[in-house]
N, C-alpha and C positions, 0 to 999 in steps of 0.2 A: 561111404566114400568122404564124409565130414561136411560140415558146413561151409557157407559160402565164405567167412573167413580164413580158414584154413587152406582150401583146395585153390591152387592159384589157376591151374590151365584146366577146363571144362573142353574136350577134344570130342566131338560131338560129329557122327558119321549118318548122314540121311542116306536111305538106300532104297532102291527098289528094283528087284531083279540083276542084283549084281553078278559079276562073273568075277573070275580070278584076280581082276585088277585090284578089288576091295583088298584081297590080301596084301597085296603091294602097298597099298595105301597103309593099312594096318603095320606094316613091318617098316615102313617109314618114322610111323610113331613111336612103336616101341622101340625103335633106336636110339630114341631122345627121352625115353620114359624117365620123367622124373620122381616116380615111386607114388603110391597110392596116396599120400599126406599132400602131395601138390599137385597132380594130375589125376584126372578121370578119365578115361577113354570108353567112350559109349556109342555102338552103333545101332541106330534107331530105323526099325525096318518098317516099308508103308505099305504092309500087305502084300508082300511077294509069295506066289504060288507056286512059280515055276524053278527058282534058283533056292538051292539049301545053303541059305545064308549061315544057318549055325556051323553048317562043315567047312565054308570059305573062313569063317572067323578062327575056328579051331585049327586050322591048316596054317594061320599065321602067328597064334598066340598059344604056345604052349602051357603058358605060365598062368592061363586063365586071367589074366590081368584086364582083358576087355567085356564088359557088360554088354549083353544083346538084348535090346528090349523089341520084341514084336507086335505088331498091331495089326489085327484084323482087317481095320474099316481103313480104307485107302483115301487119302487128304490130298494127295498130290504134291507137287514140288513145293509150292509155298507152304502149305498146309503141315508137312512133314519138317520143312525147316524151323518153321514155329513151333511145333512140336518137339523138337530136339533142344530148341531153346529153353522152354519151359523145362524141362527135363534136366537140366543142366545144374550144378550148383557151385561151379566154379565162380572166382572174380572174372577171369578172361575167358571168352568163349571163341572156339575154332571151329567152323564148319568146314569140315574137309569132304568134299564130294567121294564118292565111290571108286571113282575113276582116275583122281588125282593122287599126288602124294607130296610131301616135304622134303627139303634138303637138308643135309646136316647143319648144325649150328642153328635154325628155325627158331626153335623154342626159348631157346636163350638170348637170340637179338630182340624176340618180342618183348621176354620177360622184362631186359634192360631197358627198352624202350619207354615201358609204362612205368619202370624204378626212376629213369632220367627227367620226364615229363608228366609230372603230376596233372591230372586234369584231362588229359587227351582221351578222345571218345574211342579211338580205334588206332591201330597200327597196321600197316601192310609194307610187305617188301616187292621188289621184282619178281616178276615170275618168268620161267623158263618155259614156253608154248610148245609141246610137243605133238606127234601123233600117234596113232593108236599103236603104232610099235615103240613108240618110247624115242622114237629120233626127233632132234631139235629141229623145229622149226623158225624161230626167233626168240629175240628175248623182249618182254615188255619195256616199255620206254623208262628212262632215269628221270626222275623230276628233283631229284638233289645229287649232287655229289657226295655230299656227306649224311649221315643219317641226322633226322631233326624234323620239325614240325613244317609242312608245308605252307608257304607264302601264299595268299589268294587261292586256296584249294577249293573254296565253293566255287569262285568263278570256272576254274580249271575243270572239277568233275561234272560241273554242270552241261560242260560242251559235248563230251564222250563219255564213254565208259573207259576207265585207266586202272580197274584193280579188278583181278581175277581173283575168285571169292574163297580159293583155299590158301591165297597169299596175304590174309586179312585175319587179325585179331580183334574183335569187337569186345568193349567191358561191358558184363553181364547190366550195369548200372546203366550203359548207355541204351541197351535195348528195351531197359522197363522207363526210360526218360521218352525214347520215341516212337516207342510200338512197334507191332508185328511187321513181318515182311508182308507186303501187299497180296492178296490172293487173287486180285482182278487183273495182274501183270504175269505172263508166262515166260518172257524172256529178259526182261529188262528190270527184274522185282531186286536184284543187289543193286544195279545202278541207281535207281531211286532210293534206296536204303542208304547209299554212299552219300548222296546228295541231303538226305535228310540229315543225318548224322555231322556232315560237313557244316551245316548252317547252322549246328547247335555247338559242337566242339573244335576244339584243334586236333587235327589228324597228324599221325608221326608216320615218315615214310624212310625206310631202309632201304637204301640203293642197290644192296646184293641182292643176287637172283635164288631165293632160299626155299620156293615152292614150284611145283611143276604142274601145269594145266593141260590138259588133255584135248585136243581136238581130233575127233573121230567121227565115222560115219553113223555110229550107234549112241553118240550122246545127244542129250535132250536138244542143245542147241540147233544140231544139225536135223534132228526130227521136226522142228519148229520152222527151221528154214524150208524143209519141204512142204509143210503144210501152207506154208506162206502166212504165217503170223507173226514173224521178226519184226518186219516194217511197220505194219499198222501198231505193232505195240512199241515199238521206240516213238512211233509219233505223239502216243497216249503219255510216254514218261516224259517225253520234251515238256508236253503242257505239265504235267504234273510237278516237275521240276521246277519250272520257273513260278510256280506258284509258292514256293518256300523263299523267294526272293521280295525285295520291296516292288509296289507296283511300276514305281519309274525304271528298273533296273529288269524288267522282264521282256521287252521287244528285242532290247539287245543279246540277251541270252538267248531266247530263242532263236533266233536270226543267226548266232554263230553255231548252234548246234543243230539246225536245220542245215546249213549252209555244208558243214562237215560230212552231215550223213546223208545229203544229195550225191555229193561227190563219190561218197562210198556205195551208194546204190548204181549210179552210173557206172561204176567200175564195175561191178557184180552183174550187170546185166550185159555188160560189153565181153566179160569174162564166159557168162553163159550161152552167148550169141555164137562166141569163137568155138567152144564145145557144142553149138548146135543141141543145146538145152533150151527148146523155145518154149517149152509149157514154164519152164522154171523164170525165163528173162521175162514172159508176159505178166508173171506172178510179182516179179520184183518191181517193174514199171507201173502196175496199178495202183502202187500207192504212192508212188511219184508226185501226184496231182496234189494228196493231202498235205506231203511234204512241204513242198513247194508253197502252200498255201502261208506256212509259217514265216518265210523268207522276208517277205513286207518290203522287200527291194526291187522294185517293178523291172528296171533295167538287167538285173541279175535275173529274175524269175524269165524273162523274156529269152534269154541267152538260153537258159536249160529248157524252157518249151519248144526251142529249135532243137534242142539236142534229144529231147524225146519223141518227137516228130520223127527226126532220122531213123532213131531206134525203133520205134514203132513200124516204120517201112520195111527197116531190116528183118522185123519177124514178120510182117506179110510177105517178104520176097520168099525167106525161109520155109514158110508154112505153104506156099504155092508151090514149091519145088519138092517139096516133101511127099 
């Protein structure tokens, strides 16, 4: 594959029990293949037992451009992401999930970002958010009208997640400088990484939507929501993210992030109750007091506490009627 001075892109696809969406992801990359001298494409499988990963790869890759690396020992999400990065040989690393894909022009625009702005740690574009069947749900926020380095990016990204992983290209030297993805985070490991990078390096934004992020019932985020693991993980990430800033800035940053996520939690619980998903609403609200402790604004906290009381009464009423 060449050494890191010659290979520009390492497109690394961490997988576990993938379906044919992996073939779609691979085809989207192969359609923009820059040749083995400039791009390596590697599927890094985390001990799949039920999926025929090799057959899925072959279905998309008649020219045998894709290298498949299979591991018997399962490391989990963060562990396999880190293993994929360790296996990369390019100067720029793209972690592409098995059920996401890129749109035409993605790699050309990302390469241009690193050419134009020497010293950036990562570049990312807007994402097209799609459902399991590929239907567009929305497009992620535009952070600049023209491509370029995002002003005040550390404070912006510390508030909430704004970067879908398939839309991001990170310099391998950046990963070497900031360290691996945290294995003690299950949902927010990418968000925490973006904050870590933002506090060390400038970050480039491409306002065109050139990557697709898939939301569906079978993906890891949905599984974590069902388990009730997402909200406690977000609380932990808010605390960790604040530690990347000067001590005087931390309370304000935590307050802004907690305020946004409290609103998201309440909206989520209201929707769950409307759909009579009582257990899910209860799980969502269980973490709300811990999130509330980050707010540090007593008047605002009281208003949210009153709303929490109303929602818990609604849960009691629905439970009694069931």
